[in-house]
Structures are given as C-alpha cells and as structure tokens.
C-alpha atoms as an extended CHARMM CRD file, in Angstrom:
* protein
*
       183  EXT
         1         1  MET       CA              5.4820000000       27.6980000000       -1.6320000000  PROA      1               0.0000000000
         2         2  GLY       CA              2.1360000000       25.9340000000       -1.2980000000  PROA      2               0.0000000000
         3         3  ARG       CA             -1.2980000000       27.4880000000       -1.3240000000  PROA      3               0.0000000000
         4         4  ALA       CA             -2.5520000000       28.7000000000        2.0700000000  PROA      4               0.0000000000
         5         5  ALA       CA             -4.8580000000       26.2360000000        3.8180000000  PROA      5               0.0000000000
         6         6  GLY       CA             -7.7920000000       28.6850000000        3.8540000000  PROA      6               0.0000000000
         7         7  LYS       CA             -7.5710000000       29.3260000000        0.0950000000  PROA      7               0.0000000000
         8         8  ARG       CA             -7.4750000000       25.7200000000       -1.0740000000  PROA      8               0.0000000000
         9         9  LYS       CA             -9.9850000000       24.5280000000       -3.6280000000  PROA      9               0.0000000000
        10        10  ALA       CA            -12.0590000000       21.3730000000       -3.1860000000  PROA      10              0.0000000000
        11        11  GLY       CA             -9.7030000000       19.4550000000       -5.5020000000  PROA      11              0.0000000000
        12        12  ASP       CA             -6.7420000000       20.5200000000       -3.3690000000  PROA      12              0.0000000000
        13        13  ARG       CA             -8.4600000000       19.3370000000       -0.1970000000  PROA      13              0.0000000000
        14        14  LEU       CA             -9.3770000000       16.0300000000       -1.8620000000  PROA      14              0.0000000000
        15        15  ALA       CA             -5.7850000000       15.5200000000       -3.0220000000  PROA      15              0.0000000000
        16        16  LEU       CA             -4.4790000000       16.1540000000        0.4930000000  PROA      16              0.0000000000
        17        17  ALA       CA             -7.0820000000       13.8210000000        2.0130000000  PROA      17              0.0000000000
        18        18  VAL       CA             -6.1080000000       11.0330000000       -0.4030000000  PROA      18              0.0000000000
        19        19  ALA       CA             -2.3750000000       11.7090000000       -0.0180000000  PROA      19              0.0000000000
        20        20  THR       CA             -2.4270000000       11.7700000000        3.7940000000  PROA      20              0.0000000000
        21        21  CYS       CA             -5.0400000000        9.0120000000        4.3440000000  PROA      21              0.0000000000
        22        22  GLY       CA             -6.1440000000       10.7030000000        7.5520000000  PROA      22              0.0000000000
        23        23  VAL       CA             -2.8710000000        9.8510000000        9.3310000000  PROA      23              0.0000000000
        24        24  GLY       CA             -0.1870000000       11.7750000000        7.4590000000  PROA      24              0.0000000000
        25        25  TYR       CA             -0.2850000000       14.7330000000        9.8200000000  PROA      25              0.0000000000
        26        26  LEU       CA              0.2730000000       12.6330000000       12.9450000000  PROA      26              0.0000000000
        27        27  PRO       CA              3.4150000000       13.9250000000       14.6670000000  PROA      27              0.0000000000
        28        28  LEU       CA              5.2630000000       10.6220000000       15.0930000000  PROA      28              0.0000000000
        29        29  ALA       CA              6.1270000000        8.1990000000       12.2770000000  PROA      29              0.0000000000
        30        30  PRO       CA              3.4670000000        9.1340000000        9.6830000000  PROA      30              0.0000000000
        31        31  GLY       CA              4.8900000000        6.5380000000        7.2500000000  PROA      31              0.0000000000
        32        32  THR       CA              4.3950000000        3.7850000000        9.8050000000  PROA      32              0.0000000000
        33        33  TRP       CA              0.8310000000        4.9690000000       10.3710000000  PROA      33              0.0000000000
        34        34  GLY       CA              0.3020000000        4.9240000000        6.6000000000  PROA      34              0.0000000000
        35        35  SER       CA              1.5450000000        1.3310000000        6.5370000000  PROA      35              0.0000000000
        36        36  ALA       CA             -0.9030000000        0.5220000000        9.3450000000  PROA      36              0.0000000000
        37        37  VAL       CA             -3.7150000000        1.9110000000        7.1690000000  PROA      37              0.0000000000
        38        38  GLY       CA             -2.4750000000       -0.4010000000        4.3890000000  PROA      38              0.0000000000
        39        39  VAL       CA             -2.5490000000       -3.3980000000        6.7450000000  PROA      39              0.0000000000
        40        40  GLY       CA             -6.0700000000       -2.4420000000        7.8440000000  PROA      40              0.0000000000
        41        41  LEU       CA             -7.2300000000       -2.2370000000        4.2270000000  PROA      41              0.0000000000
        42        42  TYR       CA             -5.6170000000       -5.5950000000        3.5010000000  PROA      42              0.0000000000
        43        43  LEU       CA             -7.3120000000       -7.2410000000        6.4910000000  PROA      43              0.0000000000
        44        44  LEU       CA            -10.6650000000       -5.7910000000        5.3980000000  PROA      44              0.0000000000
        45        45  PHE       CA            -10.0850000000       -7.0020000000        1.8210000000  PROA      45              0.0000000000
        46        46  ASP       CA             -9.0100000000      -10.4270000000        3.1100000000  PROA      46              0.0000000000
        47        47  SER       CA            -12.0810000000      -10.7420000000        5.3360000000  PROA      47              0.0000000000
        48        48  VAL       CA            -14.4600000000       -9.8510000000        2.5080000000  PROA      48              0.0000000000
        49        49  SER       CA            -12.6580000000      -12.0950000000        0.0090000000  PROA      49              0.0000000000
        50        50  VAL       CA            -12.7180000000      -15.0790000000        2.4140000000  PROA      50              0.0000000000
        51        51  ARG       CA            -16.4630000000      -14.6380000000        2.8080000000  PROA      51              0.0000000000
        52        52  LEU       CA            -16.9670000000      -14.3950000000       -0.9710000000  PROA      52              0.0000000000
        53        53  MET       CA            -14.7090000000      -17.3920000000       -1.6040000000  PROA      53              0.0000000000
        54        54  THR       CA            -16.6130000000      -19.4430000000        0.9820000000  PROA      54              0.0000000000
        55        55  ASP       CA            -19.9310000000      -18.5220000000       -0.6330000000  PROA      55              0.0000000000
        56        56  GLY       CA            -18.5050000000      -19.3430000000       -4.0690000000  PROA      56              0.0000000000
        57        57  ALA       CA            -17.1660000000      -22.7070000000       -2.8920000000  PROA      57              0.0000000000
        58        58  MET       CA            -20.5720000000      -23.5670000000       -1.4120000000  PROA      58              0.0000000000
        59        59  ARG       CA            -22.0790000000      -22.8790000000       -4.8320000000  PROA      59              0.0000000000
        60        60  GLY       CA            -19.5980000000      -25.2430000000       -6.4630000000  PROA      60              0.0000000000
        61        61  TRP       CA            -17.2850000000      -22.6750000000       -8.0300000000  PROA      61              0.0000000000
        62        62  ASP       CA            -13.7450000000      -23.7470000000       -8.8350000000  PROA      62              0.0000000000
        63        63  ALA       CA            -11.3350000000      -23.0130000000       -5.9550000000  PROA      63              0.0000000000
        64        64  SER       CA             -8.4150000000      -22.0500000000       -8.2110000000  PROA      64              0.0000000000
        65        65  ALA       CA            -10.6360000000      -19.6260000000      -10.1300000000  PROA      65              0.0000000000
        66        66  LEU       CA            -11.7610000000      -18.0600000000       -6.8430000000  PROA      66              0.0000000000
        67        67  THR       CA             -8.1320000000      -17.7000000000       -5.7170000000  PROA      67              0.0000000000
        68        68  SER       CA             -7.2010000000      -16.0830000000       -9.0410000000  PROA      68              0.0000000000
        69        69  LEU       CA            -10.1630000000      -13.7370000000       -8.7380000000  PROA      69              0.0000000000
        70        70  ARG       CA             -9.0510000000      -12.7510000000       -5.2190000000  PROA      70              0.0000000000
        71        71  THR       CA             -5.4830000000      -12.0310000000       -6.3550000000  PROA      71              0.0000000000
        72        72  SER       CA             -6.7840000000      -10.0650000000       -9.3450000000  PROA      72              0.0000000000
        73        73  GLY       CA             -9.0580000000       -8.0430000000       -7.0650000000  PROA      73              0.0000000000
        74        74  LEU       CA             -6.1800000000       -7.1570000000       -4.7420000000  PROA      74              0.0000000000
        75        75  LEU       CA             -3.9680000000       -6.2650000000       -7.7080000000  PROA      75              0.0000000000
        76        76  LEU       CA             -6.7180000000       -4.0050000000       -9.0760000000  PROA      76              0.0000000000
        77        77  LEU       CA             -7.0410000000       -2.3140000000       -5.6720000000  PROA      77              0.0000000000
        78        78  VAL       CA             -3.2570000000       -1.7420000000       -5.5470000000  PROA      78              0.0000000000
        79        79  ILE       CA             -3.2430000000       -0.2950000000       -9.0810000000  PROA      79              0.0000000000
        80        80  LEU       CA             -6.1710000000        2.0390000000       -8.3480000000  PROA      80              0.0000000000
        81        81  ILE       CA             -4.5620000000        3.2850000000       -5.1310000000  PROA      81              0.0000000000
        82        82  TRP       CA             -1.2330000000        3.6650000000       -6.9390000000  PROA      82              0.0000000000
        83        83  LEU       CA             -2.7820000000        5.7540000000       -9.7360000000  PROA      83              0.0000000000
        84        84  ALA       CA             -4.7690000000        7.8770000000       -7.2780000000  PROA      84              0.0000000000
        85        85  GLY       CA             -1.5810000000        8.2080000000       -5.2460000000  PROA      85              0.0000000000
        86        86  ILE       CA              0.4290000000        9.5530000000       -8.1800000000  PROA      86              0.0000000000
        87        87  TRP       CA             -2.2120000000       12.2310000000       -8.7370000000  PROA      87              0.0000000000
        88        88  ALA       CA             -2.6190000000       13.0670000000       -5.0360000000  PROA      88              0.0000000000
        89        89  ALA       CA              1.1140000000       13.0430000000       -4.2460000000  PROA      89              0.0000000000
        90        90  THR       CA              1.8910000000       15.2770000000       -7.2280000000  PROA      90              0.0000000000
        91        91  ARG       CA             -0.7310000000       17.7610000000       -6.1260000000  PROA      91              0.0000000000
        92        92  ALA       CA              0.2830000000       17.5360000000       -2.4510000000  PROA      92              0.0000000000
        93        93  GLU       CA              3.9190000000       18.2640000000       -3.3090000000  PROA      93              0.0000000000
        94        94  GLY       CA              2.8220000000       21.5350000000       -4.9000000000  PROA      94              0.0000000000
        95        95  LEU       CA              0.4910000000       22.4060000000       -2.0340000000  PROA      95              0.0000000000
        96        96  LEU       CA              2.9670000000       21.5410000000        0.7140000000  PROA      96              0.0000000000
        97        97  GLY       CA              5.9330000000       23.0300000000       -1.1140000000  PROA      97              0.0000000000
        98        98  CYS       CA              8.3920000000       20.1130000000       -1.1070000000  PROA      98              0.0000000000
        99        99  LYS       CA              9.2010000000       16.8050000000       -2.8030000000  PROA      99              0.0000000000
       100       100  ASP       CA              7.7710000000       13.6980000000       -1.0810000000  PROA      100             0.0000000000
       101       101  PRO       CA              6.4560000000       15.4230000000        2.0650000000  PROA      101             0.0000000000
       102       102  SER       CA              6.3170000000       13.1840000000        5.1480000000  PROA      102             0.0000000000
       103       103  ALA       CA              2.5650000000       13.8820000000        5.4170000000  PROA      103             0.0000000000
       104       104  VAL       CA              2.0240000000       12.0200000000        2.1200000000  PROA      104             0.0000000000
       105       105  VAL       CA              1.4620000000        8.3810000000        3.1030000000  PROA      105             0.0000000000
       106       106  ILE       CA             -0.6480000000        7.0340000000        0.2390000000  PROA      106             0.0000000000
       107       107  ASP       CA              2.5950000000        5.5180000000       -1.0750000000  PROA      107             0.0000000000
       108       108  GLU       CA              2.9540000000        3.4850000000        2.1350000000  PROA      108             0.0000000000
       109       109  VAL       CA             -0.6640000000        2.3240000000        1.8500000000  PROA      109             0.0000000000
       110       110  ALA       CA             -0.1330000000        1.0750000000       -1.7190000000  PROA      110             0.0000000000
       111       111  GLY       CA              3.2540000000       -0.4890000000       -0.9640000000  PROA      111             0.0000000000
       112       112  GLN       CA              1.9440000000       -2.2410000000        2.1310000000  PROA      112             0.0000000000
       113       113  LEU       CA             -0.9900000000       -3.6850000000        0.1770000000  PROA      113             0.0000000000
       114       114  MET       CA              1.4250000000       -4.8540000000       -2.5070000000  PROA      114             0.0000000000
       115       115  THR       CA              3.3350000000       -6.7480000000        0.1900000000  PROA      115             0.0000000000
       116       116  PHE       CA              0.4040000000       -9.1320000000        0.5910000000  PROA      116             0.0000000000
       117       117  LEU       CA             -0.3680000000       -9.5620000000       -3.1010000000  PROA      117             0.0000000000
       118       118  PHE       CA              0.5980000000      -13.2490000000       -3.1640000000  PROA      118             0.0000000000
       119       119  ALA       CA             -0.3610000000      -14.1340000000        0.4030000000  PROA      119             0.0000000000
       120       120  PRO       CA             -3.1050000000      -16.7500000000        0.6820000000  PROA      120             0.0000000000
       121       121  SER       CA             -6.5670000000      -15.8000000000        1.8670000000  PROA      121             0.0000000000
       122       122  ASN       CA             -7.1740000000      -15.8270000000        5.6010000000  PROA      122             0.0000000000
       123       123  THR       CA             -3.5450000000      -14.8760000000        6.1970000000  PROA      123             0.0000000000
       124       124  GLY       CA             -2.2000000000      -15.7120000000        9.6420000000  PROA      124             0.0000000000
       125       125  LYS       CA             -1.2450000000      -12.9510000000       12.0550000000  PROA      125             0.0000000000
       126       126  TRP       CA              2.4800000000      -13.7380000000       11.8450000000  PROA      126             0.0000000000
       127       127  THR       CA              2.4210000000      -13.3550000000        8.0760000000  PROA      127             0.0000000000
       128       128  VAL       CA              0.8320000000       -9.9220000000        8.5140000000  PROA      128             0.0000000000
       129       129  VAL       CA              3.4210000000       -8.9620000000       11.1490000000  PROA      129             0.0000000000
       130       130  VAL       CA              6.3150000000      -10.1520000000        8.9390000000  PROA      130             0.0000000000
       131       131  GLY       CA              4.8340000000       -8.2680000000        5.9730000000  PROA      131             0.0000000000
       132       132  PHE       CA              4.4400000000       -5.0760000000        7.9730000000  PROA      132             0.0000000000
       133       133  ILE       CA              7.9910000000       -5.2010000000        9.3400000000  PROA      133             0.0000000000
       134       134  ALA       CA              9.5000000000       -6.2270000000        5.9800000000  PROA      134             0.0000000000
       135       135  PHE       CA              7.7810000000       -3.4050000000        4.1190000000  PROA      135             0.0000000000
       136       136  ARG       CA              8.7620000000       -0.7920000000        6.7030000000  PROA      136             0.0000000000
       137       137  ALA       CA             12.3620000000       -2.0620000000        6.6430000000  PROA      137             0.0000000000
       138       138  PHE       CA             12.6310000000       -1.9020000000        2.8370000000  PROA      138             0.0000000000
       139       139  ASP       CA             10.8590000000        1.4710000000        2.7510000000  PROA      139             0.0000000000
       140       140  ILE       CA             13.2620000000        2.9780000000        5.2890000000  PROA      140             0.0000000000
       141       141  TRP       CA             16.4610000000        1.2030000000        4.1890000000  PROA      141             0.0000000000
       142       142  LYS       CA             15.7690000000        1.6270000000        0.4440000000  PROA      142             0.0000000000
       143       143  PRO       CA             18.1930000000       -0.9450000000       -1.0150000000  PROA      143             0.0000000000
       144       144  TYR       CA             19.1710000000       -0.6650000000       -4.6830000000  PROA      144             0.0000000000
       145       145  PRO       CA             17.3750000000        0.4510000000       -6.8310000000  PROA      145             0.0000000000
       146       146  ILE       CA             14.5860000000        1.6990000000       -4.5480000000  PROA      146             0.0000000000
       147       147  ARG       CA             16.3640000000        4.9350000000       -3.6100000000  PROA      147             0.0000000000
       148       148  ARG       CA             16.9250000000        5.7840000000       -7.2950000000  PROA      148             0.0000000000
       149       149  LEU       CA             13.1790000000        5.6420000000       -7.9650000000  PROA      149             0.0000000000
       150       150  GLU       CA             12.6170000000        8.5690000000       -5.5890000000  PROA      150             0.0000000000
       151       151  ALA       CA             14.3060000000       10.7780000000       -8.1970000000  PROA      151             0.0000000000
       152       152  LEU       CA             11.4750000000       10.2130000000      -10.6770000000  PROA      152             0.0000000000
       153       153  GLU       CA              9.4130000000       13.3050000000      -11.3150000000  PROA      153             0.0000000000
       154       154  SER       CA              6.5860000000       14.4220000000       -9.0080000000  PROA      154             0.0000000000
       155       155  GLY       CA              4.1980000000       11.8950000000       -7.4790000000  PROA      155             0.0000000000
       156       156  LEU       CA              5.5560000000        9.0930000000       -9.6460000000  PROA      156             0.0000000000
       157       157  GLY       CA              8.8110000000        9.1250000000       -7.6680000000  PROA      157             0.0000000000
       158       158  THR       CA              6.8950000000        9.2640000000       -4.3950000000  PROA      158             0.0000000000
       159       159  MET       CA              4.8630000000        6.1950000000       -5.3360000000  PROA      159             0.0000000000
       160       160  ALA       CA              7.4520000000        4.1670000000       -7.2940000000  PROA      160             0.0000000000
       161       161  ASP       CA              9.9650000000        3.6230000000       -4.4990000000  PROA      161             0.0000000000
       162       162  ASP       CA              7.2560000000        2.2470000000       -2.2090000000  PROA      162             0.0000000000
       163       163  ALA       CA              5.9290000000        0.0040000000       -4.9790000000  PROA      163             0.0000000000
       164       164  LEU       CA              9.3560000000       -1.6130000000       -5.2800000000  PROA      164             0.0000000000
       165       165  ALA       CA              9.7200000000       -1.7970000000       -1.4860000000  PROA      165             0.0000000000
       166       166  GLY       CA              6.3410000000       -3.5760000000       -1.5090000000  PROA      166             0.0000000000
       167       167  ALA       CA              7.5650000000       -6.0010000000       -4.1890000000  PROA      167             0.0000000000
       168       168  TYR       CA             10.6940000000       -6.7900000000       -2.1370000000  PROA      168             0.0000000000
       169       169  ALA       CA              8.5510000000       -7.3010000000        0.9640000000  PROA      169             0.0000000000
       170       170  ALA       CA              6.1330000000       -9.5010000000       -1.0330000000  PROA      170             0.0000000000
       171       171  ALA       CA              9.0630000000      -11.7510000000       -1.9690000000  PROA      171             0.0000000000
       172       172  LEU       CA             10.0250000000      -11.9980000000        1.7000000000  PROA      172             0.0000000000
       173       173  VAL       CA              6.4240000000      -12.7560000000        2.7190000000  PROA      173             0.0000000000
       174       174  SER       CA              6.2460000000      -15.4780000000        0.0450000000  PROA      174             0.0000000000
       175       175  LEU       CA              9.4650000000      -16.9830000000        1.4200000000  PROA      175             0.0000000000
       176       176  PHE       CA              8.0560000000      -16.8180000000        4.9640000000  PROA      176             0.0000000000
       177       177  ILE       CA              4.8610000000      -18.5960000000        3.8530000000  PROA      177             0.0000000000
       178       178  THR       CA              6.8790000000      -21.2650000000        2.0110000000  PROA      178             0.0000000000
       179       179  ILE       CA              9.0160000000      -21.9090000000        5.1040000000  PROA      179             0.0000000000
       180       180  GLN       CA              5.8500000000      -22.1720000000        7.2160000000  PROA      180             0.0000000000
       181       181  LEU       CA              4.5040000000      -24.8220000000        4.8280000000  PROA      181             0.0000000000
       182       182  TRP       CA              7.6990000000      -26.8690000000        5.2100000000  PROA      182             0.0000000000
       183       183  LEU       CA              7.5650000000      -26.8420000000        9.0050000000  PROA      183             0.0000000000
C-alpha cells in the first residue's frame, strides 16, 4: 500500500502534484479535467506562438520556418510532459497503491496536447472542440492497440495508451481541418 500522506517526502509530493495536475482528485471525471488542462496549455502555447510568429513575420523571417519552429516547440513540450509523466505516474502508482490510478491525469494532459500537434496556429474553436471530444473518445474507448499499451510496466503503460489516443485524435483533427479547407 502507498505511503501515508503525512509521511511523504518532498519528491513524493512533487510526483503527485505533477501526476494529478491539480485536478486529479476532483470527484467527477478527473480524466476529462486532465484533458481540459491539456486544452488550456495548448491554447496558452498557441497564443504565445501566434504572437512570436507575428513578430517574426514582421522582422522578415520565413513563414514556413516559423511554422516548423512552432510545431517543433509543441512536440518538445509534449515530449517533456510525457517524460515527466512517466516518472510521476510510476511514483504515484507506488504512493497510491494501484496501477494507473484515476487521480493520475498527466497522461491526459500529454495526450490532449498531442492531439493538436499538427493543427495550424490560431486554431479555431471548433477544431479545439473536435480535438477535445476525439481525444476523450479514443482515451475512453481504447481501440486496438491502445488498450494493449496499458499493460506496459509502471508509468510507461499509463502514458503510452494516451499518447496513442492522442495520435489517433490528431489524425481526426487533421482530417477535420482538411475538410474545413475544402468547404
């Protein structure tokens, strides 16, 4: 069983804070709240990147290079959250005494961010809504081989299934954006 809350070390508390993202202990739908944190982070990233891209364009920087830099920045953010999530989820599983506890939502944050990896800057609200719903659907439904990834050891299994759910949702978001361009 996990270590008592009063006897946790600073590293334990940090791991739980990272793993739960401040919303994991909410009583209803913690995974959905974790996805909402991911959407919030994406919107913040998008807002900052639009401002930086606008400044860069005004200075004469190449638009395709700025777009590549934005995508690379979001990918780096996803990777960093994913790596921190593996560590935090592994530690949280030991502290909370079970595999993939519902309070651990860092996996939803990373997967939700991954959903928007190929979305253009200044994403429209409907793209964000479609991405949110698509990710939650794939995360809950877990089509092949997402469910199998949960069996991976420790925090890797916790994070891997949501990474693939995010990739599936990213494909759906890309399709949605393509259809919007045709209309």
